[in-house]
N, C-alpha and C positions, 0 to 999 in steps of 0.2 A: 629376599631369595627364600630363608626360611619360612617366611611366611604361606608362599606358595606352595610349598613342599606338601604340604597335606593335599592339598589339591592338585597338583600332579601326582603324587601317589594313587590317590581315589579313582582319579580319572584312568591309569595305565590299571590298577587291577578289576576297573569295572570294564575295561575295553579287553583284557586277556580274559577275564573270566566267560566273559559273551562269548567268545572266540572256542573256549573249553567246551561250555554250554552247548553251543549249536552244533549238530552232527554234522562231520562231513560228509554233503552231499555236494554230488557233484552235477551240473546241470547237463542235460540229457544233449548231446551233439544231433544236430538236423541230419538227417536223413541224408541227404542229398546238399551236403554244404553248401555249395557253389550256386546252388536255388535261393539259399536265405532259409529264414525259418520256419520248421514245419508247421503246414496248414492241419495236415491229419495226422493223430494222433497213432503212431505204427500198435502202440500196446492196447487200443481204444476197443472196446466190446461193444460193437454196433449195438446189438439187441439193448444192453443198459441203457447204452444212448438216446436209443429211438424209445423205452419203454418212458424213460426219465422226461423225453418231449412229451409224448403223448397224455402223462399227467400234467405238464404245465399248460398244454393248447388244451387239453379239456376245463381247467381252472379257467384258463383266461379267454375261452371260445376262439381259441388261433387255429389253425392247420399247420403242418408238421411239413417242414421242407428239406427230404432227404437230398444232402450231395453227394452222391458217390461220387471218389477221385483218387487221386494218392500223390506224393509229395514232389514226385519228377514231372506232374502233368503241368506244364505250362500254360494250357488254358484253363485249366482247372485254377492258377494261380490269377489267372486274368478276370478270370469271371465273380471268383473271391474279391479282388479288386476294384473293380465294376460294382459290388454288392456294396463295400465299405465306403469307396468314392463318390458313389454317386448320391446326393441326398435324398432324391424323392425315393428312389430304391433302397436307400437305408429307412427311410421311413415305411416305406409300404414292408417290409421284412420285419420292423418292429412291430406294426399295429396287427399286422396278419397272421405272421407265422413264427414258429421256432424252428431255426435252423441248426440242420443236423450235418456236419459234416463225417460223411462214412470212409473210413481208409478202405481201398479196394485195390491196394499196391498188386500186384500179382509177380512182380520180378524177382529175382533169388528163391524160384520155387515157389516161393510163399502165397498162396491165395488169401488175403485176408476177408473177413465177411461174406466172404463166398455163399454161407448160407443165406444172408440176406439177398444175395443177387438171385439167390433162387427163389426164394420167399416172393420176390415182388416180381417175378416174369424176367427174369435176365434182361435186366437193364444194361450190361456191363455192354451188351451187343451193338452197343449204342456208338458208345467209344468214351472219353473220359473228356469232360465230365459230364454227368447225366443226371439230373434231376427226378426225384418222385415228388409228390404233393401225397401226404395224406390228410385225412379227417382226423378232428378228434378223436375220433372215435378209433382209430387205426384203421379204415376202408381207405383203400388206394384209390385216388383219383383221377392219377395223369400220370405218366412219364416222357419226360420231356430230351430229346438231346438235342445237347445246346448251340448243335452246327446253325443250327436254325435261327438261332439269338446271335449271334456274330455279325458284324458290319462289312465285310468282305475281306477284311483286313487283318487285322492283329489283333483287334479287341471285339470286343460284346458290345452290340448297338442298345444305349441305355432304354431309347423308346421300346424295342421288342421285347428287354425284359421287363419293362414295367409291364407292358400290353402284358402277358405272361403270369407277374405277381396278379392281376388287376382281375386277369380271367379266373382264377383259379383261389384266388381269396374268400373266406367262410364268407357264407351267407348269414346277415347281420338282420 
């Protein structure tokens, strides 16, 4: 037992030192906990997100796909799920787009990223989510209300989403 004591003391010291050295940072709770983790960062600066995406898009010869939405929006969550769970859609996004989720929550008296809504011609008038495609230079190519991409039930039609992504992919 005495032979193991230095090892036990070292492990205890290392563990407690790590706890003390790590700042006491609490993870941010989801904005709407019953809906799960946030898709949209409520503290994000949409202009900065777009600037970074345009820089990457230019370097990688891709377009930028803005998805305006909010954490309370079930259709935003459904479209995000379609983007992630459909292999051909995920591949088309990866190959041709830089995806930017623009928080457009307007509940509780706050209109987040409202300046971007105005900048891109008020796409929010179409409802949420709404997609805006930019080329790598930042030129707006199209705005798409996503009801047209639905399957008539409670999901987005993968074929319609793939067709939309193919139509607005950069010409190479």
